[in-house]
MARBABA-366964 format. One line per field, with one value per residue: residue number from 1; z, x, y of N, C-alpha, C, O in turn. Coordinates in Angstrom, 2 decimals. Example, Ala and Ser with C-alpha at 12.3 -4.5 7.8 and 13.67 -1.06 7.14 Angstrom:
% residues 2
resi: 1 2
n_Z: 7.80 7.08
n_X: 13.19 12.85
n_Y: -5.69 -2.25
ca_Z: 7.80 7.14
ca_X: 12.30 13.67
ca_Y: -4.50 -1.06
c_Z: 7.80 7.87
c_X: 13.20 12.90
c_Y: -3.30 0.03
o_Z: 8.46 8.04
o_X: 14.24 13.41
o_Y: -3.32 1.14
% end
This chain:
% residues 161
resi: 1 2 3 4 5 6 7 8 9 10 11 12 13 14 15 16 17 18 19 20 21 22 23 24 25 26 27 28 29 30 31 32 33 34 35 36 37 38 39 40 41 42 43 44 45 46 47 48 49 50 51 52 53 54 55 56 57 58 59 60 61 62 63 64 65 66 67 68 69 70 71 72 73 74 75 76 77 78 79 80 81 82 83 84 85 86 87 88 89 90 91 92 93 94 95 96 97 98 99 100 101 102 103 104 105 106 107 108 109 110 111 112 113 114 115 116 117 118 119 120 121 122 123 124 125 126 127 128 129 130 131 132 133 134 135 136 137 138 139 140 141 142 143 144 145 146 147 148 149 150 151 152 153 154 155 156 157 158 159 160 161
n_Z: 0.00 -0.74 0.78 0.50 0.90 -1.12 -1.22 0.49 -0.93 -3.00 -1.68 -1.03 -3.61 -4.48 -2.76 -3.68 -6.26 -5.73 -4.70 -7.02 -8.61 -7.15 -7.40 -10.18 -10.45 -8.95 -10.52 -12.97 -12.01 -11.11 -13.53 -14.90 -13.32 -13.78 -16.38 -16.40 -14.86 -11.78 -9.19 -9.43 -10.37 -8.18 -6.21 -7.32 -7.23 -4.48 -3.56 -4.92 -3.64 -1.30 0.78 3.11 1.81 3.32 5.53 7.58 6.99 4.38 2.94 3.41 2.03 -0.61 -0.98 -0.83 -3.04 -5.16 -5.12 -6.16 -8.76 -12.31 -13.68 -11.62 -10.85 -13.13 -12.94 -10.51 -11.31 -13.43 -11.95 -10.27 -12.14 -12.68 -10.19 -10.11 -12.19 -11.08 -8.89 -10.30 -11.64 -9.44 -8.42 -10.51 -10.86 -8.30 -8.13 -10.01 -8.84 -9.16 -8.55 -8.86 -8.43 -5.73 -4.70 -5.95 -4.90 -2.18 -2.07 -3.16 -1.42 1.08 0.67 0.89 3.50 5.39 4.73 5.40 8.15 8.91 8.15 9.83 12.31 12.20 11.94 13.58 12.83 12.92 10.48 9.15 10.86 10.49 7.74 7.75 9.43 7.88 5.58 6.69 7.60 5.14 3.89 5.76 5.63 2.90 2.78 4.60 3.21 0.87 2.02 3.06 0.69 -0.43 1.48 1.17 -1.40 -0.99 0.69 -0.52 -1.60 0.66 1.89 0.34 0.82
n_X: 0.85 0.49 2.24 1.54 -1.04 -2.86 -4.68 -6.67 -7.67 -8.80 -10.87 -12.46 -13.05 -14.61 -16.78 -17.75 -18.42 -20.52 -22.36 -22.81 -24.06 -26.42 -27.54 -27.93 -29.85 -31.92 -32.44 -33.27 -35.49 -37.14 -37.65 -38.98 -41.26 -42.44 -43.39 -45.29 -48.06 -47.83 -48.60 -49.20 -46.71 -45.04 -46.21 -45.62 -42.78 -42.37 -43.51 -41.85 -39.47 -39.98 -41.20 -43.70 -46.53 -48.52 -47.51 -47.02 -44.97 -44.33 -46.68 -46.73 -44.41 -45.05 -47.36 -46.24 -44.48 -46.28 -47.64 -45.89 -45.33 -45.05 -43.01 -41.25 -40.40 -38.95 -36.92 -35.69 -34.91 -33.06 -31.27 -30.31 -28.85 -26.82 -25.51 -24.70 -22.86 -20.87 -20.10 -19.14 -16.97 -15.37 -14.94 -13.55 -11.31 -10.10 -9.66 -7.66 -5.68 -5.35 -4.23 -5.82 -8.31 -8.38 -8.48 -10.86 -12.77 -12.51 -13.41 -16.05 -17.28 -16.92 -18.44 -21.02 -21.33 -22.31 -25.08 -25.71 -25.24 -27.23 -29.55 -29.24 -29.45 -32.08 -33.63 -32.47 -30.89 -29.54 -28.49 -28.08 -26.18 -24.08 -23.53 -22.71 -20.44 -18.79 -18.40 -17.09 -14.78 -13.70 -13.14 -11.31 -9.23 -8.46 -7.63 -5.51 -3.85 -3.32 -1.93 0.32 1.52 2.23 4.07 6.08 6.92 8.05 10.20 12.80 13.52 13.81 15.94 18.14 18.77
n_Y: -1.19 2.23 4.97 7.58 8.31 7.94 5.89 6.70 8.85 7.40 6.07 8.26 9.05 6.87 7.18 9.65 8.86 7.08 8.90 10.34 8.42 8.03 10.60 10.68 8.65 9.78 12.05 10.88 9.48 11.60 12.94 10.94 10.60 13.03 12.82 10.86 9.12 10.18 9.28 6.50 5.63 6.25 4.64 2.15 2.15 2.31 -0.10 -1.91 -1.45 -2.64 -1.36 -0.52 0.86 1.99 3.19 6.06 8.03 7.38 7.88 10.62 11.51 10.73 12.27 14.86 14.82 14.43 16.81 18.64 20.89 20.10 21.60 22.21 19.66 19.04 20.97 20.16 17.61 18.14 19.63 17.64 16.17 18.00 18.14 15.46 15.52 17.17 15.53 13.30 14.46 15.14 12.54 11.11 12.77 12.64 9.88 9.50 10.93 13.72 16.99 19.28 18.22 17.74 20.33 21.19 19.39 19.96 22.63 22.48 20.60 21.83 24.10 23.21 22.46 24.45 24.42 21.79 21.87 23.68 22.22 20.01 21.27 22.13 19.74 17.34 14.28 10.96 10.16 12.63 13.72 11.91 12.28 14.95 14.77 13.07 14.65 16.89 15.62 14.80 17.27 18.33 16.43 16.65 19.34 19.25 17.51 19.01 21.10 19.76 18.89 21.36 22.21 20.30 20.92 23.37 22.85 22.09 24.57 26.15 24.88 25.50 28.08
ca_Z: 0.00 -0.84 2.00 0.20 1.20 -2.30 -0.95 1.09 -2.06 -3.74 -0.90 -1.23 -5.00 -4.53 -2.08 -4.61 -7.36 -5.23 -4.65 -8.41 -9.06 -6.48 -8.02 -11.51 -10.25 -8.52 -11.69 -13.89 -11.35 -11.13 -14.89 -15.26 -12.60 -14.41 -17.66 -16.26 -13.70 -10.68 -8.04 -9.68 -10.44 -6.82 -5.55 -7.88 -6.70 -3.05 -3.38 -5.41 -2.61 -0.14 1.84 3.29 1.38 4.29 6.63 7.58 6.31 2.94 2.43 3.47 0.93 -1.87 -1.05 -1.15 -4.41 -6.10 -5.12 -6.83 -10.17 -13.25 -14.00 -10.49 -10.97 -14.19 -12.38 -9.56 -12.08 -14.09 -10.87 -9.85 -13.14 -12.50 -9.03 -10.52 -12.97 -10.13 -8.16 -11.22 -11.84 -8.22 -8.30 -11.46 -10.55 -7.10 -8.43 -10.75 -8.04 -9.70 -7.52 -9.03 -7.88 -4.29 -4.50 -6.41 -3.92 -0.91 -2.20 -3.31 -0.20 2.14 0.39 1.28 4.94 6.11 4.51 6.20 9.56 9.04 8.11 11.05 13.42 12.08 12.19 13.77 12.70 12.90 9.10 8.87 11.64 9.83 6.48 8.12 9.93 6.75 4.72 7.41 7.57 3.78 3.68 6.63 5.08 1.64 3.07 5.20 2.12 0.03 2.79 3.13 -0.64 -0.56 2.37 0.54 -2.56 -0.51 1.45 -1.20 -1.76 1.96 2.22 -0.45 1.27
ca_X: 0.00 1.28 2.23 1.19 -2.45 -3.72 -5.78 -7.76 -8.27 -9.63 -12.10 -13.27 -13.52 -15.71 -17.89 -18.29 -19.04 -21.81 -23.25 -23.17 -25.05 -27.68 -28.10 -28.42 -31.10 -32.93 -32.78 -34.07 -36.77 -37.97 -38.10 -39.98 -42.49 -43.02 -44.01 -46.25 -48.95 -46.88 -49.06 -49.01 -45.27 -44.51 -46.69 -44.86 -41.42 -42.43 -43.73 -40.65 -38.44 -40.39 -41.65 -45.14 -47.06 -49.47 -46.82 -47.28 -43.97 -44.38 -47.80 -46.32 -43.47 -45.80 -48.21 -45.43 -43.99 -47.39 -48.07 -44.88 -45.68 -44.12 -41.82 -40.33 -39.80 -37.95 -35.79 -35.01 -34.29 -31.86 -30.33 -29.69 -27.84 -25.70 -24.79 -24.06 -21.68 -19.85 -19.61 -18.34 -15.71 -14.59 -14.57 -12.51 -10.10 -9.47 -9.21 -6.41 -4.72 -5.14 -4.21 -6.96 -9.49 -8.34 -9.00 -12.25 -13.57 -12.49 -14.25 -17.46 -17.77 -16.97 -19.52 -22.30 -21.36 -23.26 -26.44 -25.86 -25.35 -28.57 -30.53 -29.08 -29.98 -33.55 -34.17 -31.32 -31.02 -28.25 -28.01 -27.55 -24.95 -23.05 -23.17 -21.96 -19.13 -18.01 -18.00 -16.08 -13.56 -13.16 -12.55 -10.13 -8.17 -7.97 -6.88 -4.25 -3.05 -2.88 -0.92 1.53 2.15 2.84 5.24 7.13 7.44 8.83 11.35 14.10 13.82 14.26 17.21 19.21 19.04
ca_Y: 0.00 3.45 5.78 8.96 8.55 7.86 4.96 7.49 9.57 6.45 5.87 9.47 8.99 5.90 7.83 10.65 8.13 6.59 10.06 10.65 7.42 8.36 11.81 10.29 7.91 10.76 12.86 10.06 9.22 12.82 13.21 9.92 10.92 14.21 12.49 9.77 9.21 10.17 8.49 5.07 5.39 6.25 3.42 1.03 2.21 2.01 -1.54 -2.61 -1.31 -3.43 -0.46 -0.55 2.15 2.51 3.87 7.51 8.84 7.09 8.68 12.02 11.76 10.64 13.45 16.04 14.70 14.60 18.21 19.48 21.12 19.46 22.39 22.07 18.33 19.14 21.72 19.29 16.54 18.65 19.97 16.38 15.83 18.92 17.63 14.21 15.90 17.62 14.37 12.49 15.18 14.93 11.13 10.74 13.53 12.08 8.51 9.58 11.68 15.06 18.04 20.17 17.56 17.94 21.68 21.21 18.65 20.74 23.82 22.09 19.95 22.85 25.06 22.63 22.19 25.32 23.92 20.58 22.30 24.26 21.12 19.22 22.06 22.15 18.40 16.46 12.83 10.28 10.20 13.97 13.87 11.12 12.95 16.15 14.35 12.55 15.76 17.67 14.82 14.85 18.60 18.46 15.59 17.21 20.57 18.81 16.93 20.13 21.85 18.95 18.94 22.68 22.25 19.47 21.64 24.51 22.36 22.26 26.00 26.66 24.26 26.10 29.46
c_Z: 0.00 0.45 1.75 0.45 0.01 -2.11 -0.30 0.00 -2.85 -3.00 -1.06 -2.64 -5.13 -3.87 -3.00 -5.79 -6.94 -5.14 -6.05 -8.92 -8.43 -7.14 -9.43 -11.40 -9.83 -9.72 -12.67 -13.29 -11.39 -12.53 -15.36 -14.58 -13.29 -15.66 -17.57 -15.08 -12.44 -9.50 -8.27 -9.80 -9.04 -6.05 -6.02 -7.28 -5.23 -2.81 -3.86 -4.39 -1.34 1.04 1.90 2.90 2.36 5.45 6.47 6.80 4.80 2.30 2.39 2.29 -0.41 -2.04 -1.42 -2.60 -5.44 -6.20 -5.80 -8.29 -11.11 -13.57 -12.87 -10.52 -12.02 -13.67 -11.40 -10.28 -12.75 -13.07 -10.35 -10.84 -13.02 -11.30 -9.37 -11.33 -12.09 -9.40 -9.04 -11.48 -10.64 -8.17 -9.24 -11.22 -9.35 -7.37 -9.12 -10.08 -8.54 -8.59 -7.63 -8.41 -6.36 -3.94 -4.81 -5.37 -2.59 -0.98 -2.29 -2.03 0.93 1.92 0.80 2.78 5.69 5.92 5.34 7.68 9.82 9.08 9.37 12.25 13.40 12.48 12.36 13.63 12.68 11.49 8.74 9.62 10.97 8.54 6.76 8.58 8.79 5.87 5.39 7.39 6.19 3.54 4.51 6.06 3.80 1.86 3.71 4.12 1.21 0.74 2.87 1.78 -0.83 0.29 1.76 -0.66 -2.14 0.24 0.71 -1.36 -0.45 2.30 1.47 -0.03 2.28
c_X: 0.89 1.15 1.82 -0.28 -3.37 -4.86 -6.96 -8.46 -9.19 -10.93 -13.04 -13.85 -14.70 -16.96 -18.55 -18.97 -20.41 -22.82 -23.71 -24.23 -26.41 -28.33 -28.61 -29.76 -32.23 -33.39 -33.65 -35.45 -37.69 -38.49 -39.13 -41.32 -43.22 -43.82 -45.06 -47.17 -48.11 -47.33 -48.82 -47.53 -44.65 -44.95 -45.90 -43.45 -41.41 -42.61 -42.53 -39.51 -38.78 -40.84 -43.17 -45.73 -48.05 -48.83 -46.96 -46.27 -43.97 -45.52 -47.44 -45.41 -44.20 -46.69 -47.44 -44.93 -45.09 -47.81 -47.07 -45.28 -44.63 -42.88 -40.79 -39.64 -38.70 -36.71 -34.99 -34.27 -33.00 -30.82 -29.60 -28.61 -26.61 -24.85 -24.05 -22.80 -20.54 -19.24 -18.75 -16.99 -14.80 -14.06 -13.43 -11.21 -9.36 -8.92 -7.85 -5.38 -4.40 -5.22 -5.41 -8.22 -9.54 -8.90 -10.49 -13.17 -13.63 -13.46 -15.73 -18.03 -17.90 -18.13 -20.89 -22.42 -22.29 -24.73 -26.71 -26.01 -26.75 -29.64 -30.45 -29.66 -31.50 -34.17 -33.02 -31.68 -29.62 -27.65 -27.41 -26.26 -23.80 -22.58 -22.32 -20.54 -18.24 -17.52 -16.97 -14.74 -12.90 -12.47 -11.27 -8.97 -7.59 -7.17 -5.53 -3.31 -2.50 -1.76 0.40 2.26 2.87 4.10 6.39 7.74 8.32 10.09 12.67 14.49 14.35 15.65 18.38 19.55 20.12
c_Y: 1.24 4.27 7.22 9.27 8.44 6.86 5.69 8.30 8.64 6.17 7.07 9.46 8.02 6.49 8.85 9.98 7.59 7.74 10.45 9.69 7.71 9.57 11.53 9.56 8.84 11.59 12.11 9.80 10.42 13.12 12.19 10.20 12.07 13.84 11.39 10.04 9.06 9.32 7.01 4.73 5.33 5.02 2.20 0.99 1.81 0.52 -2.35 -2.54 -2.10 -2.59 -0.53 0.81 2.77 3.25 5.38 8.32 8.59 7.88 10.16 12.37 11.73 11.86 14.70 15.99 14.95 16.06 19.15 19.66 20.52 20.27 22.32 20.70 18.35 19.88 20.86 18.16 16.99 19.09 18.75 15.96 16.73 18.46 16.34 14.51 16.37 16.43 13.48 13.15 14.99 13.50 10.76 11.50 12.97 10.68 8.53 10.50 13.07 16.10 18.96 19.56 17.70 19.33 21.73 20.56 19.40 21.90 23.44 21.49 20.96 23.82 24.53 22.37 23.14 24.88 22.66 20.90 22.86 23.16 20.27 19.97 22.09 20.82 17.43 14.98 12.24 10.31 11.55 14.21 13.12 11.79 14.19 15.78 13.85 13.70 16.67 16.93 14.86 16.19 18.75 17.64 16.21 18.50 20.25 18.29 18.03 20.89 21.08 18.95 20.27 22.78 21.44 20.19 22.80 24.08 22.55 23.73 26.59 26.12 24.91 27.52 29.53
o_Z: 0.67 1.10 2.69 0.22 0.10 -2.77 -0.53 0.00 -3.31 -3.62 -1.21 -2.84 -5.82 -4.37 -3.09 -6.29 -7.72 -5.47 -6.25 -9.58 -9.11 -7.39 -9.84 -12.17 -10.29 -9.91 -13.15 -13.98 -11.66 -12.69 -16.12 -15.19 -13.37 -15.96 -18.58 -14.40 -12.08 -8.87 -7.40 -9.37 -8.75 -5.31 -5.22 -6.88 -4.79 -1.96 -3.26 -4.28 -0.43 2.17 0.87 3.57 2.24 6.26 5.36 6.02 4.03 1.24 1.45 1.63 -1.25 -3.13 -2.22 -3.30 -6.47 -7.25 -6.00 -8.98 -10.75 -13.72 -13.13 -10.24 -11.83 -13.93 -11.46 -9.91 -12.66 -13.30 -10.03 -10.43 -13.22 -11.39 -8.96 -11.17 -12.31 -9.28 -8.58 -11.54 -10.79 -7.90 -8.81 -11.36 -9.37 -6.90 -8.86 -10.66 -8.37 -7.78 -6.62 -7.93 -5.77 -3.01 -4.03 -5.01 -1.96 -0.05 -1.60 -1.62 1.66 2.88 1.04 3.27 6.57 6.86 5.90 8.38 10.82 9.95 9.90 13.12 14.45 13.26 11.41 14.24 12.46 11.34 8.09 9.09 10.90 8.28 6.07 8.16 8.76 5.47 4.72 7.19 6.09 3.03 4.00 6.02 3.65 1.21 3.42 4.12 0.82 0.12 2.77 1.74 -1.34 -0.15 1.84 -0.90 -2.87 0.41 1.28 -1.27 -0.47 2.93 1.95 -0.50 2.75
o_X: 1.92 0.11 1.76 -0.72 -4.54 -5.89 -8.11 -9.68 -10.25 -11.99 -14.25 -15.01 -15.67 -18.07 -19.78 -19.99 -21.36 -23.99 -24.86 -25.18 -27.43 -29.53 -29.63 -30.68 -33.36 -34.59 -34.66 -36.47 -38.88 -39.64 -40.04 -42.37 -44.45 -44.82 -45.67 -47.06 -47.71 -46.49 -48.29 -47.11 -43.84 -44.16 -45.55 -42.97 -40.54 -41.95 -42.21 -38.71 -37.96 -40.85 -43.85 -45.47 -48.39 -49.52 -47.01 -46.65 -43.64 -45.34 -47.80 -45.60 -43.98 -46.76 -47.90 -44.94 -44.85 -48.28 -47.37 -45.53 -43.45 -41.79 -39.58 -38.45 -37.64 -35.58 -33.76 -33.16 -31.98 -29.62 -28.42 -27.56 -25.48 -23.63 -22.91 -21.78 -19.39 -18.02 -17.74 -15.97 -13.61 -12.88 -12.45 -10.12 -8.14 -7.83 -6.99 -4.35 -3.28 -6.15 -5.96 -9.08 -10.62 -9.68 -11.28 -14.21 -14.68 -14.23 -16.56 -19.13 -18.89 -18.72 -21.81 -23.52 -23.02 -25.52 -27.79 -26.80 -27.38 -30.51 -31.48 -30.28 -32.14 -35.12 -32.62 -32.64 -28.63 -26.44 -26.36 -25.33 -22.68 -21.38 -21.33 -19.57 -17.05 -16.36 -16.06 -13.69 -11.68 -11.35 -10.26 -7.83 -6.37 -6.15 -4.52 -2.11 -1.33 -0.76 1.47 3.49 3.99 5.10 7.54 8.94 9.24 10.98 13.59 15.67 15.25 16.44 19.51 20.53 20.46
o_Y: 1.28 4.28 8.01 10.40 8.80 6.97 5.32 8.42 9.07 6.06 6.92 9.83 8.31 6.31 8.91 10.47 7.64 7.56 10.84 10.10 7.64 9.58 12.09 9.82 8.71 11.80 12.64 9.90 10.29 13.51 12.52 10.05 12.09 14.49 11.03 11.07 7.95 8.68 6.33 3.65 4.45 4.43 1.33 -0.07 1.07 -0.06 -3.38 -3.46 -2.20 -3.07 -0.58 1.81 3.95 3.86 5.90 9.20 9.48 8.48 10.87 13.39 12.60 12.43 15.51 17.00 15.58 16.51 20.32 18.67 20.43 19.71 22.36 20.60 17.74 19.46 20.83 17.80 16.32 18.93 18.81 15.46 16.28 18.39 16.16 13.83 16.02 16.33 12.95 12.46 14.73 13.27 10.16 10.93 12.85 10.34 7.68 10.82 13.55 16.10 19.39 20.29 17.79 19.47 22.26 21.10 19.46 22.13 24.02 21.84 20.95 24.30 25.31 22.09 22.68 24.97 22.49 20.27 22.53 23.16 19.86 19.36 22.08 20.78 16.76 14.50 12.95 10.48 11.62 14.83 13.62 11.86 14.44 16.41 14.17 13.73 17.16 17.54 14.95 16.23 19.24 18.12 16.29 18.71 20.89 18.60 17.98 21.28 21.68 19.00 20.31 23.35 21.87 20.08 23.18 24.91 23.13 24.07 27.42 26.81 24.86 28.08 30.62
% end
């Protein structure tokens, strides 16, 4: 195993790739719902997932989704594709150890942390806490890694003075 931490970058890349896949699925799902009978499509998806459609939170989610106007579903769907594109860019850049990807991922991930903090403060859940902790850890690791690379690049210059 390499000692430069590239295995950690690969784990982050896989995490970002999984997020991209989820966002692609969400985008496709929203666009499909928009073009078909949304209630029957949602009922079908819920039953395929093995979730009891009679549960309160399932009815609540279906009710909220059905009440969203089609133009909003389209916006959310395309927005999901944009996020998927960002996640894919991060994933492939990190997988191949590109320095720009470390910066890109740090900036994008850090920019969403305030929203995650807000959401967690509004409705704290274990899932939101875990997502927030993972994203903070990713940003902290990448910034540490960027700083260590910069320090290594400056070492020879300092030694010759």
